[in-house]
TORKOL-4160 file (C-alpha; in steps of 0.2 Angstrom, whole numbers, padded with zeros to 4 digits, m for minus):
406
<pt num="1" X="m0055" Y="0015" Z="0140"/>
<pt num="2" X="m0045" Y="0019" Z="0124"/>
<pt num="3" X="m0038" Y="0006" Z="0112"/>
<pt num="4" X="m0021" Y="0009" Z="0120"/>
<pt num="5" X="m0026" Y="0005" Z="0138"/>
<pt num="6" X="m0027" Y="m0014" Z="0141"/>
<pt num="7" X="m0031" Y="m0021" Z="0158"/>
<pt num="8" X="m0030" Y="m0040" Z="0161"/>
<pt num="9" X="m0049" Y="m0041" Z="0161"/>
<pt num="10" X="m0050" Y="m0032" Z="0144"/>
<pt num="11" X="m0054" Y="m0044" Z="0130"/>
<pt num="12" X="m0040" Y="m0044" Z="0118"/>
<pt num="13" X="m0045" Y="m0059" Z="0108"/>
<pt num="14" X="m0060" Y="m0050" Z="0099"/>
<pt num="15" X="m0048" Y="m0035" Z="0095"/>
<pt num="16" X="m0035" Y="m0047" Z="0088"/>
<pt num="17" X="m0048" Y="m0056" Z="0077"/>
<pt num="18" X="m0054" Y="m0039" Z="0070"/>
<pt num="19" X="m0036" Y="m0034" Z="0066"/>
<pt num="20" X="m0033" Y="m0050" Z="0057"/>
<pt num="21" X="m0049" Y="m0049" Z="0047"/>
<pt num="22" X="m0046" Y="m0031" Z="0043"/>
<pt num="23" X="m0028" Y="m0035" Z="0036"/>
<pt num="24" X="m0036" Y="m0050" Z="0026"/>
<pt num="25" X="m0049" Y="m0038" Z="0019"/>
<pt num="26" X="m0035" Y="m0026" Z="0015"/>
<pt num="27" X="m0026" Y="m0039" Z="0005"/>
<pt num="28" X="m0042" Y="m0043" Z="m0005"/>
<pt num="29" X="m0045" Y="m0024" Z="m0007"/>
<pt num="30" X="m0028" Y="m0024" Z="m0015"/>
<pt num="31" X="m0032" Y="m0039" Z="m0026"/>
<pt num="32" X="m0047" Y="m0029" Z="m0034"/>
<pt num="33" X="m0033" Y="m0017" Z="m0041"/>
<pt num="34" X="m0023" Y="m0031" Z="m0048"/>
<pt num="35" X="m0037" Y="m0042" Z="m0054"/>
<pt num="36" X="m0038" Y="m0034" Z="m0071"/>
<pt num="37" X="m0020" Y="m0037" Z="m0076"/>
<pt num="38" X="m0023" Y="m0056" Z="m0080"/>
<pt num="39" X="m0038" Y="m0052" Z="m0090"/>
<pt num="40" X="m0031" Y="m0039" Z="m0102"/>
<pt num="41" X="m0029" Y="m0051" Z="m0117"/>
<pt num="42" X="m0047" Y="m0056" Z="m0114"/>
<pt num="43" X="m0053" Y="m0038" Z="m0113"/>
<pt num="44" X="m0044" Y="m0035" Z="m0130"/>
<pt num="45" X="m0050" Y="m0050" Z="m0139"/>
<pt num="46" X="m0067" Y="m0053" Z="m0133"/>
<pt num="47" X="m0073" Y="m0036" Z="m0127"/>
<pt num="48" X="m0064" Y="m0026" Z="m0141"/>
<pt num="49" X="m0054" Y="m0014" Z="m0130"/>
<pt num="50" X="m0038" Y="m0007" Z="m0136"/>
<pt num="51" X="m0022" Y="m0010" Z="m0126"/>
<pt num="52" X="m0023" Y="0008" Z="m0120"/>
<pt num="53" X="m0041" Y="0006" Z="m0115"/>
<pt num="54" X="m0037" Y="m0010" Z="m0105"/>
<pt num="55" X="m0023" Y="m0001" Z="m0097"/>
<pt num="56" X="m0035" Y="0013" Z="m0091"/>
<pt num="57" X="m0047" Y="0000" Z="m0084"/>
<pt num="58" X="m0033" Y="m0008" Z="m0074"/>
<pt num="59" X="m0027" Y="0009" Z="m0068"/>
<pt num="60" X="m0043" Y="0018" Z="m0063"/>
<pt num="61" X="m0042" Y="0013" Z="m0045"/>
<pt num="62" X="m0025" Y="0019" Z="m0043"/>
<pt num="63" X="m0029" Y="0036" Z="m0052"/>
<pt num="64" X="m0043" Y="0039" Z="m0039"/>
<pt num="65" X="m0030" Y="0037" Z="m0025"/>
<pt num="66" X="m0018" Y="0049" Z="m0034"/>
<pt num="67" X="m0032" Y="0062" Z="m0036"/>
<pt num="68" X="m0042" Y="0061" Z="m0020"/>
<pt num="69" X="m0034" Y="0052" Z="m0006"/>
<pt num="70" X="m0031" Y="0067" Z="0005"/>
<pt num="71" X="m0049" Y="0074" Z="0003"/>
<pt num="72" X="m0055" Y="0056" Z="0006"/>
<pt num="73" X="m0046" Y="0056" Z="0022"/>
<pt num="74" X="m0054" Y="0073" Z="0028"/>
<pt num="75" X="m0071" Y="0066" Z="0023"/>
<pt num="76" X="m0068" Y="0049" Z="0032"/>
<pt num="77" X="m0063" Y="0059" Z="0047"/>
<pt num="78" X="m0079" Y="0069" Z="0046"/>
<pt num="79" X="m0091" Y="0054" Z="0045"/>
<pt num="80" X="m0082" Y="0041" Z="0055"/>
<pt num="81" X="m0071" Y="0026" Z="0052"/>
<pt num="82" X="m0084" Y="0012" Z="0054"/>
<pt num="83" X="m0097" Y="0021" Z="0042"/>
<pt num="84" X="m0083" Y="0024" Z="0030"/>
<pt num="85" X="m0078" Y="0006" Z="0029"/>
<pt num="86" X="m0096" Y="0000" Z="0027"/>
<pt num="87" X="m0099" Y="0013" Z="0013"/>
<pt num="88" X="m0082" Y="0008" Z="0004"/>
<pt num="89" X="m0086" Y="m0010" Z="0006"/>
<pt num="90" X="m0103" Y="m0009" Z="m0001"/>
<pt num="91" X="m0097" Y="0002" Z="m0016"/>
<pt num="92" X="m0082" Y="m0010" Z="m0020"/>
<pt num="93" X="m0093" Y="m0025" Z="m0019"/>
<pt num="94" X="m0107" Y="m0018" Z="m0029"/>
<pt num="95" X="m0095" Y="m0012" Z="m0042"/>
<pt num="96" X="m0086" Y="m0028" Z="m0042"/>
<pt num="97" X="m0102" Y="m0038" Z="m0045"/>
<pt num="98" X="m0107" Y="m0026" Z="m0059"/>
<pt num="99" X="m0090" Y="m0028" Z="m0067"/>
<pt num="100" X="m0092" Y="m0047" Z="m0067"/>
<pt num="101" X="m0109" Y="m0046" Z="m0076"/>
<pt num="102" X="m0105" Y="m0031" Z="m0087"/>
<pt num="103" X="m0104" Y="m0035" Z="m0106"/>
<pt num="104" X="m0102" Y="m0018" Z="m0114"/>
<pt num="105" X="m0087" Y="m0006" Z="m0113"/>
<pt num="106" X="m0098" Y="0008" Z="m0105"/>
<pt num="107" X="m0105" Y="m0004" Z="m0092"/>
<pt num="108" X="m0088" Y="m0011" Z="m0088"/>
<pt num="109" X="m0080" Y="0006" Z="m0086"/>
<pt num="110" X="m0095" Y="0012" Z="m0075"/>
<pt num="111" X="m0093" Y="m0003" Z="m0064"/>
<pt num="112" X="m0075" Y="0000" Z="m0062"/>
<pt num="113" X="m0078" Y="0018" Z="m0057"/>
<pt num="114" X="m0090" Y="0013" Z="m0043"/>
<pt num="115" X="m0076" Y="0001" Z="m0038"/>
<pt num="116" X="m0064" Y="0015" Z="m0038"/>
<pt num="117" X="m0074" Y="0025" Z="m0025"/>
<pt num="118" X="m0075" Y="0011" Z="m0013"/>
<pt num="119" X="m0057" Y="0007" Z="m0015"/>
<pt num="120" X="m0052" Y="0025" Z="m0011"/>
<pt num="121" X="m0062" Y="0024" Z="0005"/>
<pt num="122" X="m0055" Y="0008" Z="0010"/>
<pt num="123" X="m0037" Y="0012" Z="0007"/>
<pt num="124" X="m0038" Y="0026" Z="0019"/>
<pt num="125" X="m0051" Y="0020" Z="0032"/>
<pt num="126" X="m0044" Y="0002" Z="0035"/>
<pt num="127" X="m0027" Y="0007" Z="0040"/>
<pt num="128" X="m0034" Y="0021" Z="0050"/>
<pt num="129" X="m0045" Y="0010" Z="0060"/>
<pt num="130" X="m0031" Y="m0002" Z="0063"/>
<pt num="131" X="m0021" Y="0012" Z="0071"/>
<pt num="132" X="m0036" Y="0016" Z="0081"/>
<pt num="133" X="m0041" Y="m0001" Z="0088"/>
<pt num="134" X="m0023" Y="m0008" Z="0090"/>
<pt num="135" X="m0014" Y="m0007" Z="0107"/>
<pt num="136" X="0000" Y="0005" Z="0107"/>
<pt num="137" X="0013" Y="m0008" Z="0105"/>
<pt num="138" X="0004" Y="m0016" Z="0091"/>
<pt num="139" X="0001" Y="0000" Z="0081"/>
<pt num="140" X="0018" Y="0000" Z="0072"/>
<pt num="141" X="0019" Y="m0019" Z="0068"/>
<pt num="142" X="0001" Y="m0019" Z="0062"/>
<pt num="143" X="0003" Y="m0005" Z="0051"/>
<pt num="144" X="0020" Y="m0012" Z="0045"/>
<pt num="145" X="0011" Y="m0027" Z="0039"/>
<pt num="146" X="m0003" Y="m0017" Z="0031"/>
<pt num="147" X="0009" Y="m0008" Z="0020"/>
<pt num="148" X="0011" Y="m0023" Z="0010"/>
<pt num="149" X="m0008" Y="m0025" Z="0005"/>
<pt num="150" X="m0006" Y="m0020" Z="m0013"/>
<pt num="151" X="0009" Y="m0032" Z="m0018"/>
<pt num="152" X="0000" Y="m0046" Z="m0008"/>
<pt num="153" X="m0016" Y="m0042" Z="m0016"/>
<pt num="154" X="m0008" Y="m0043" Z="m0034"/>
<pt num="155" X="0000" Y="m0059" Z="m0029"/>
<pt num="156" X="m0017" Y="m0066" Z="m0023"/>
<pt num="157" X="m0026" Y="m0060" Z="m0039"/>
<pt num="158" X="m0012" Y="m0068" Z="m0049"/>
<pt num="159" X="m0013" Y="m0085" Z="m0040"/>
<pt num="160" X="m0032" Y="m0086" Z="m0041"/>
<pt num="161" X="m0032" Y="m0081" Z="m0060"/>
<pt num="162" X="m0019" Y="m0095" Z="m0063"/>
<pt num="163" X="m0030" Y="m0107" Z="m0054"/>
<pt num="164" X="m0047" Y="m0102" Z="m0061"/>
<pt num="165" X="m0044" Y="m0095" Z="m0079"/>
<pt num="166" X="m0039" Y="m0112" Z="m0087"/>
<pt num="167" X="m0056" Y="m0119" Z="m0081"/>
<pt num="168" X="m0068" Y="m0105" Z="m0079"/>
<pt num="169" X="m0073" Y="m0090" Z="m0089"/>
<pt num="170" X="m0066" Y="m0073" Z="m0084"/>
<pt num="171" X="m0083" Y="m0067" Z="m0077"/>
<pt num="172" X="m0083" Y="m0081" Z="m0064"/>
<pt num="173" X="m0065" Y="m0076" Z="m0059"/>
<pt num="174" X="m0071" Y="m0058" Z="m0057"/>
<pt num="175" X="m0086" Y="m0064" Z="m0046"/>
<pt num="176" X="m0075" Y="m0075" Z="m0036"/>
<pt num="177" X="m0063" Y="m0061" Z="m0032"/>
<pt num="178" X="m0076" Y="m0049" Z="m0026"/>
<pt num="179" X="m0086" Y="m0062" Z="m0016"/>
<pt num="180" X="m0070" Y="m0066" Z="m0007"/>
<pt num="181" X="m0068" Y="m0048" Z="m0003"/>
<pt num="182" X="m0086" Y="m0046" Z="0003"/>
<pt num="183" X="m0084" Y="m0061" Z="0015"/>
<pt num="184" X="m0069" Y="m0054" Z="0023"/>
<pt num="185" X="m0075" Y="m0036" Z="0024"/>
<pt num="186" X="m0092" Y="m0042" Z="0032"/>
<pt num="187" X="m0082" Y="m0052" Z="0045"/>
<pt num="188" X="m0071" Y="m0037" Z="0048"/>
<pt num="189" X="m0086" Y="m0025" Z="0050"/>
<pt num="190" X="m0095" Y="m0037" Z="0062"/>
<pt num="191" X="m0080" Y="m0039" Z="0073"/>
<pt num="192" X="m0076" Y="m0020" Z="0073"/>
<pt num="193" X="m0094" Y="m0016" Z="0077"/>
<pt num="194" X="m0091" Y="m0022" Z="0095"/>
<pt num="195" X="m0076" Y="m0011" Z="0098"/>
<pt num="196" X="m0076" Y="0007" Z="0102"/>
<pt num="197" X="m0066" Y="0019" Z="0092"/>
<pt num="198" X="m0055" Y="0032" Z="0101"/>
<pt num="199" X="m0063" Y="0048" Z="0094"/>
<pt num="200" X="m0080" Y="0051" Z="0087"/>
<pt num="201" X="m0083" Y="0057" Z="0069"/>
<pt num="202" X="m0077" Y="0075" Z="0066"/>
<pt num="203" X="m0069" Y="0076" Z="0083"/>
<pt num="204" X="m0051" Y="0079" Z="0077"/>
<pt num="205" X="m0043" Y="0095" Z="0069"/>
<pt num="206" X="m0044" Y="0091" Z="0051"/>
<pt num="207" X="m0032" Y="0095" Z="0037"/>
<pt num="208" X="m0024" Y="0111" Z="0044"/>
<pt num="209" X="m0020" Y="0103" Z="0061"/>
<pt num="210" X="m0013" Y="0087" Z="0053"/>
<pt num="211" X="m0001" Y="0093" Z="0040"/>
<pt num="212" X="0014" Y="0095" Z="0051"/>
<pt num="213" X="0032" Y="0095" Z="0044"/>
<pt num="214" X="0035" Y="0077" Z="0049"/>
<pt num="215" X="0018" Y="0071" Z="0041"/>
<pt num="216" X="0022" Y="0080" Z="0025"/>
<pt num="217" X="0040" Y="0073" Z="0024"/>
<pt num="218" X="0034" Y="0055" Z="0027"/>
<pt num="219" X="0022" Y="0058" Z="0013"/>
<pt num="220" X="0035" Y="0064" Z="0001"/>
<pt num="221" X="0047" Y="0051" Z="0006"/>
<pt num="222" X="0033" Y="0038" Z="0003"/>
<pt num="223" X="0030" Y="0045" Z="m0014"/>
<pt num="224" X="0048" Y="0042" Z="m0018"/>
<pt num="225" X="0047" Y="0024" Z="m0012"/>
<pt num="226" X="0032" Y="0021" Z="m0023"/>
<pt num="227" X="0041" Y="0028" Z="m0038"/>
<pt num="228" X="0056" Y="0017" Z="m0035"/>
<pt num="229" X="0046" Y="0001" Z="m0031"/>
<pt num="230" X="0033" Y="0003" Z="m0045"/>
<pt num="231" X="0046" Y="0007" Z="m0058"/>
<pt num="232" X="0057" Y="m0007" Z="m0053"/>
<pt num="233" X="0043" Y="m0020" Z="m0054"/>
<pt num="234" X="0035" Y="m0013" Z="m0069"/>
<pt num="235" X="0051" Y="m0015" Z="m0080"/>
<pt num="236" X="0059" Y="m0029" Z="m0071"/>
<pt num="237" X="0050" Y="m0042" Z="m0082"/>
<pt num="238" X="0057" Y="m0033" Z="m0098"/>
<pt num="239" X="0074" Y="m0032" Z="m0091"/>
<pt num="240" X="0074" Y="m0051" Z="m0086"/>
<pt num="241" X="0068" Y="m0055" Z="m0104"/>
<pt num="242" X="0082" Y="m0046" Z="m0112"/>
<pt num="243" X="0101" Y="m0051" Z="m0114"/>
<pt num="244" X="0108" Y="m0040" Z="m0100"/>
<pt num="245" X="0099" Y="m0049" Z="m0086"/>
<pt num="246" X="0109" Y="m0061" Z="m0075"/>
<pt num="247" X="0097" Y="m0065" Z="m0061"/>
<pt num="248" X="0096" Y="m0083" Z="m0054"/>
<pt num="249" X="0078" Y="m0080" Z="m0050"/>
<pt num="250" X="0062" Y="m0074" Z="m0060"/>
<pt num="251" X="0054" Y="m0057" Z="m0058"/>
<pt num="252" X="0040" Y="m0066" Z="m0049"/>
<pt num="253" X="0051" Y="m0073" Z="m0036"/>
<pt num="254" X="0059" Y="m0056" Z="m0033"/>
<pt num="255" X="0041" Y="m0049" Z="m0030"/>
<pt num="256" X="0037" Y="m0063" Z="m0018"/>
<pt num="257" X="0052" Y="m0057" Z="m0007"/>
<pt num="258" X="0043" Y="m0041" Z="m0003"/>
<pt num="259" X="0033" Y="m0048" Z="0012"/>
<pt num="260" X="0050" Y="m0053" Z="0020"/>
<pt num="261" X="0053" Y="m0034" Z="0022"/>
<pt num="262" X="0035" Y="m0031" Z="0029"/>
<pt num="263" X="0037" Y="m0045" Z="0042"/>
<pt num="264" X="0055" Y="m0040" Z="0047"/>
<pt num="265" X="0049" Y="m0022" Z="0049"/>
<pt num="266" X="0034" Y="m0027" Z="0059"/>
<pt num="267" X="0045" Y="m0036" Z="0071"/>
<pt num="268" X="0058" Y="m0022" Z="0073"/>
<pt num="269" X="0046" Y="m0008" Z="0076"/>
<pt num="270" X="0036" Y="m0016" Z="0090"/>
<pt num="271" X="0037" Y="m0005" Z="0106"/>
<pt num="272" X="0047" Y="0008" Z="0096"/>
<pt num="273" X="0044" Y="0026" Z="0093"/>
<pt num="274" X="0044" Y="0038" Z="0078"/>
<pt num="275" X="0063" Y="0041" Z="0079"/>
<pt num="276" X="0067" Y="0022" Z="0077"/>
<pt num="277" X="0055" Y="0020" Z="0063"/>
<pt num="278" X="0062" Y="0035" Z="0054"/>
<pt num="279" X="0080" Y="0027" Z="0056"/>
<pt num="280" X="0073" Y="0011" Z="0049"/>
<pt num="281" X="0066" Y="0020" Z="0034"/>
<pt num="282" X="0083" Y="0029" Z="0031"/>
<pt num="283" X="0092" Y="0012" Z="0033"/>
<pt num="284" X="0080" Y="0005" Z="0020"/>
<pt num="285" X="0083" Y="0019" Z="0008"/>
<pt num="286" X="0102" Y="0018" Z="0010"/>
<pt num="287" X="0101" Y="m0001" Z="0005"/>
<pt num="288" X="0090" Y="0003" Z="m0010"/>
<pt num="289" X="0102" Y="0017" Z="m0015"/>
<pt num="290" X="0117" Y="0005" Z="m0014"/>
<pt num="291" X="0109" Y="m0010" Z="m0023"/>
<pt num="292" X="0099" Y="m0002" Z="m0037"/>
<pt num="293" X="0114" Y="0001" Z="m0049"/>
<pt num="294" X="0122" Y="m0017" Z="m0045"/>
<pt num="295" X="0106" Y="m0025" Z="m0048"/>
<pt num="296" X="0104" Y="m0019" Z="m0066"/>
<pt num="297" X="0122" Y="m0018" Z="m0071"/>
<pt num="298" X="0132" Y="m0033" Z="m0063"/>
<pt num="299" X="0136" Y="m0048" Z="m0074"/>
<pt num="300" X="0139" Y="m0059" Z="m0060"/>
<pt num="301" X="0123" Y="m0069" Z="m0057"/>
<pt num="302" X="0125" Y="m0071" Z="m0038"/>
<pt num="303" X="0129" Y="m0053" Z="m0035"/>
<pt num="304" X="0116" Y="m0047" Z="m0046"/>
<pt num="305" X="0103" Y="m0058" Z="m0038"/>
<pt num="306" X="0108" Y="m0053" Z="m0021"/>
<pt num="307" X="0107" Y="m0035" Z="m0026"/>
<pt num="308" X="0090" Y="m0036" Z="m0033"/>
<pt num="309" X="0083" Y="m0046" Z="m0018"/>
<pt num="310" X="0090" Y="m0033" Z="m0006"/>
<pt num="311" X="0083" Y="m0019" Z="m0017"/>
<pt num="312" X="0065" Y="m0027" Z="m0015"/>
<pt num="313" X="0066" Y="m0031" Z="0003"/>
<pt num="314" X="0074" Y="m0014" Z="0008"/>
<pt num="315" X="0060" Y="m0006" Z="m0001"/>
<pt num="316" X="0047" Y="m0015" Z="0009"/>
<pt num="317" X="0056" Y="m0011" Z="0025"/>
<pt num="318" X="0055" Y="0008" Z="0020"/>
<pt num="319" X="0036" Y="0007" Z="0017"/>
<pt num="320" X="0033" Y="m0003" Z="0032"/>
<pt num="321" X="0042" Y="0009" Z="0043"/>
<pt num="322" X="0034" Y="0024" Z="0036"/>
<pt num="323" X="0016" Y="0018" Z="0038"/>
<pt num="324" X="0021" Y="0012" Z="0056"/>
<pt num="325" X="0026" Y="0030" Z="0060"/>
<pt num="326" X="0010" Y="0038" Z="0054"/>
<pt num="327" X="0000" Y="0038" Z="0071"/>
<pt num="328" X="0016" Y="0043" Z="0080"/>
<pt num="329" X="0020" Y="0058" Z="0070"/>
<pt num="330" X="0002" Y="0064" Z="0068"/>
<pt num="331" X="m0001" Y="0080" Z="0079"/>
<pt num="332" X="m0011" Y="0077" Z="0094"/>
<pt num="333" X="m0025" Y="0089" Z="0087"/>
<pt num="334" X="m0023" Y="0081" Z="0070"/>
<pt num="335" X="m0031" Y="0067" Z="0061"/>
<pt num="336" X="m0024" Y="0050" Z="0057"/>
<pt num="337" X="m0036" Y="0047" Z="0042"/>
<pt num="338" X="m0030" Y="0064" Z="0035"/>
<pt num="339" X="m0012" Y="0059" Z="0037"/>
<pt num="340" X="m0015" Y="0042" Z="0029"/>
<pt num="341" X="m0024" Y="0051" Z="0015"/>
<pt num="342" X="m0009" Y="0062" Z="0011"/>
<pt num="343" X="0003" Y="0048" Z="0012"/>
<pt num="344" X="m0008" Y="0037" Z="0000"/>
<pt num="345" X="m0011" Y="0052" Z="m0012"/>
<pt num="346" X="0008" Y="0054" Z="m0013"/>
<pt num="347" X="0010" Y="0036" Z="m0016"/>
<pt num="348" X="m0004" Y="0037" Z="m0029"/>
<pt num="349" X="0005" Y="0051" Z="m0038"/>
<pt num="350" X="0021" Y="0040" Z="m0038"/>
<pt num="351" X="0011" Y="0026" Z="m0046"/>
<pt num="352" X="0005" Y="0037" Z="m0060"/>
<pt num="353" X="0021" Y="0046" Z="m0064"/>
<pt num="354" X="0034" Y="0034" Z="m0059"/>
<pt num="355" X="0033" Y="0022" Z="m0073"/>
<pt num="356" X="0033" Y="0034" Z="m0088"/>
<pt num="357" X="0048" Y="0044" Z="m0080"/>
<pt num="358" X="0057" Y="0027" Z="m0078"/>
<pt num="359" X="0053" Y="0022" Z="m0096"/>
<pt num="360" X="0060" Y="0038" Z="m0102"/>
<pt num="361" X="0076" Y="0035" Z="m0093"/>
<pt num="362" X="0078" Y="0018" Z="m0100"/>
<pt num="363" X="0075" Y="0024" Z="m0117"/>
<pt num="364" X="0088" Y="0038" Z="m0115"/>
<pt num="365" X="0101" Y="0029" Z="m0104"/>
<pt num="366" X="0098" Y="0010" Z="m0105"/>
<pt num="367" X="0097" Y="m0001" Z="m0090"/>
<pt num="368" X="0112" Y="0006" Z="m0081"/>
<pt num="369" X="0104" Y="0023" Z="m0082"/>
<pt num="370" X="0088" Y="0015" Z="m0074"/>
<pt num="371" X="0098" Y="0008" Z="m0060"/>
<pt num="372" X="0105" Y="0025" Z="m0057"/>
<pt num="373" X="0088" Y="0033" Z="m0058"/>
<pt num="374" X="0082" Y="0021" Z="m0044"/>
<pt num="375" X="0097" Y="0025" Z="m0034"/>
<pt num="376" X="0094" Y="0044" Z="m0035"/>
<pt num="377" X="0075" Y="0042" Z="m0030"/>
<pt num="378" X="0081" Y="0032" Z="m0015"/>
<pt num="379" X="0093" Y="0046" Z="m0010"/>
<pt num="380" X="0079" Y="0059" Z="m0012"/>
<pt num="381" X="0068" Y="0048" Z="m0001"/>
<pt num="382" X="0082" Y="0046" Z="0012"/>
<pt num="383" X="0084" Y="0065" Z="0012"/>
<pt num="384" X="0066" Y="0068" Z="0016"/>
<pt num="385" X="0067" Y="0057" Z="0031"/>
<pt num="386" X="0083" Y="0065" Z="0039"/>
<pt num="387" X="0074" Y="0080" Z="0047"/>
<pt num="388" X="0063" Y="0068" Z="0056"/>
<pt num="389" X="0078" Y="0060" Z="0065"/>
<pt num="390" X="0082" Y="0076" Z="0075"/>
<pt num="391" X="0064" Y="0079" Z="0079"/>
<pt num="392" X="0061" Y="0061" Z="0086"/>
<pt num="393" X="0078" Y="0056" Z="0093"/>
<pt num="394" X="0073" Y="0042" Z="0105"/>
<pt num="395" X="0075" Y="0025" Z="0098"/>
<pt num="396" X="0062" Y="0018" Z="0111"/>
<pt num="397" X="0044" Y="0024" Z="0112"/>
<pt num="398" X="0043" Y="0040" Z="0123"/>
<pt num="399" X="0029" Y="0052" Z="0129"/>
<pt num="400" X="0033" Y="0062" Z="0113"/>
<pt num="401" X="0029" Y="0048" Z="0103"/>
<pt num="402" X="0012" Y="0044" Z="0110"/>
<pt num="403" X="0001" Y="0041" Z="0095"/>
<pt num="404" X="m0013" Y="0052" Z="0091"/>
<pt num="405" X="m0029" Y="0042" Z="0089"/>
<pt num="406" X="m0039" Y="0045" Z="0073"/>
């Protein structure tokens, strides 16, 4: 019986528990990316890193995604999801423990590189196994929630740092972060061990059979979303600290509004097909395009605040709809891990190149130019999603939308 076929006698509770633990392990995976940011002053003052070196330490995990997520998806498809998650979890945990204990710059960077390999594997394998073990009506909602694992991970690392760093040394904080991940990953692996996956390792068609036009378009559109989102949240604190900002809430509150979009999308996509998900992404991009300029130009505090909150929530709606669509647009002889790898790699490239490009726009054209830049990126993402609408016209899930198991 496949993960999409459920009789009344089929035990749903263990599968639901596995999904919950995988999602929680995903949040703590994202937290390993964000855990360095609160420690940058410590790495500079105590370890002797320059600001650039500390920045590289924080960015290594994201750079691995930008460089190798697609090949990682192919490799994960070859060796299997469960084995990939186990390997990734062991590497991330080992690297995290080593990072907490490391004292020299060489040891610190070496530990972070080990973490990066594990992080790369988990960023592809965890959503792929969610797509595999979820019933068909759960796939979209579960992947919509998964899409928020990085911002939720950053928020988690920030809150734990806020609670621990005034009382404990940074190594204790780093050790806590990795142990929390290890506990959740172990629980997820234990729960998944009793659930059969739909396809054995290496049973799918690989890269050539996966990279259909819809998959490529969603990947490019996701890259556009990441450029928009990362650029906005990277420079929003600077904007808020300046004289031109009129928001009624802090940049942190705006960031905390992102899960609203993830949850909303998870509700909306339940029982829907790829066409509806594409329309939801188009709607989200349209809202982003319409609100980006007002958010960074309006002097009215209420309108500016509403605009920036709509911009943040609509972006989350876009990402959630795109991730939810992946198993539905992957060709039947293709591979969901490979498709996820391509989408993640496009997002990683957006993470690397988006902020420098946005910074050059701010320097040349000011904050109004920044708003127009974000709006233009949203329009580009919207344009990438439009061809998918004609290919998947049905709003409800149909036979054409039947998801391909990994």
